C-alpha positions, 0 to 999 in steps of 0.5 A: 921428213926424208922425202916428199912425193907430189902428184896432181891432175885435173881428173878425178882418180878412178875407183879401180885405181884406188882399189889396186893402187896403180898410179896414173902415168902423168906427163906435163911440162910443169916443174916443182922447184925444191930448196933444202940441205945439199940440194944446191951443192955441185961438184967442182972440177976437181971433185967431179968423178969420171963415170963408167956405165956398163950394160951387162946385157942378159944379166937378170937380178935373179942371177946376181948372187947377192940379189937372187937365188943363183950362187957364186955367179958374180963375186966381183959385182957382189963386192962392189954392191957392198959399198954401193946403192943397189936396187934389185927390183929395177925393171927394163922398159922393154926387153930389147937392147936398143929400146932399153939402152936409149932409155938409159941414155935419155931417161925417157920411155921407148914410146917417146925416144922411138926405139922399139921393135922394128922402129930404130930411131932416129932419136928426135932432135929435142932429146939430149943424151947423157953423153951430150950433157957430160961432154958440155961439161968437158968430159971425154966421152966414148961408147963401146956397144957391139951394135954391129954384131946385133944390128941394134946400137949402131952408129947413125941412128942417134946412139952416137950423139955426144960421144967423141968415140963411138965404137959399135964393132964386134971382133969375132975371134974363132977358136977350135975347142975339143971337148974332152968328154967326147973328143968333138970339136966345137967352134966358139965365137966371142968377143965381149972380152975384146970390147972390154979391152978396147974400153980399157985402152980408151980409158987408159989413154984419157987418164988426164981428163974426166971421162964418161965410158958407156959399155954394152956387153952382149956375150950372154945372147948366145952363151949357151951355144958356146963350147967353152961354157958347156960340152959341145952338143949338149943342148938340154935345159940344165946344160944351157943354164949351167953354160949361162951361169959360167958365162956370167962368171967369166964376164964378171971377172972381166968387168972387174978388170975394166973397173980396176983400170978405170979407178987407176986412170981417173983423176984422183981415182974418183969414179962413179960406177953404174952397172945394169942390164937391158934384159934379164935373160936370153935363155931360149925358154924365157917368156919375154914379159916374165919377171925374170926377163924384165927385172934387172940389177941397178948398182950405183957406186960413187963418191959420197953415195952411202951404200944401201940395198933398196927393195922398192921398185925402180925403172931404167928410166930413173937411171939417167935422171939419177946420174944427171942429178948426181953430176948436176947436169940437165937432160931434155924434156919428159925425163924421169924426175927420179933421184934414186940416190936421195930417196926411192920414188913410188913407181909402177914400172911399165914394160912393152914389146911387140906390134901391136904393143903388149904392155906390162905394168906392176906394183908391189902387189900385182902385175897387169898385162894387156 
């Protein structure tokens, strides 16, 4: 037997749950200890890899060439995915960067860590972030979040916990661009490129130690408005989509450059690369709780992890626990128990938004919204 799932409850399962196959959400402080082949293995100081976690904010699974219907958008990510564990059907717990990224760092739901909508922390003291757990293992840690631009992943509300360096800046380099078709001058404000450069410089400076770099790039939040992606003044849906895909192509190249620097800098060239997103799309016509907004990629490339494409449902809540179990570190209470490397977990991802909260829960057959 490759896997085993254990559920228990003092309440009898209702008839409607049996009919639709939706599992109850159970939380307790009980633990199940399991012994078996490789369960007790741990990385030595020499074998432990560095970690780069990239949140490609606004990249949905449907816009990754190897996972969706759009072609030629992510050739570099596709090449990485060929040698990685991938879950194309991963769902964000909330289509908001602060809520999703805090879940990525802690492994708990937004309803527990407290970042959702107008609620922006602070993170309760009882919770531990990946950065805190890895710094305790003598990792150098840094975050580059662009939070200053968007008012979300900023210093002071808990995101900085465990990071030696927390850079929430966003350098807005303005360029005048002339559209050849109509000679209209347009302005382009960008710098996720600057964010990636800053992250790469930090990685280069820490090439004598293991490191954990968390990078959120959010250029896709206004990609359709930029003249460098589409002709100025053209705001049609087709043009916006074309601009969005062009922005993904450019960022795909830049992310590949950062990963190349990480592999060169990491001791022994051992790097665990995790790429995902906080939200599927920022196009103006996107419905907030639609699948193309909630479904995000999860790519996990690491030494010793066999490449595979898993089509089971997963959640961003599972990412922190998967990294923690791979690195043999411990996070705080209420963390997801999933370890997506060893076997997929039976999961009905829950997403939420708004005040009052609107919830979406889905399984492989249907999605319920209330």
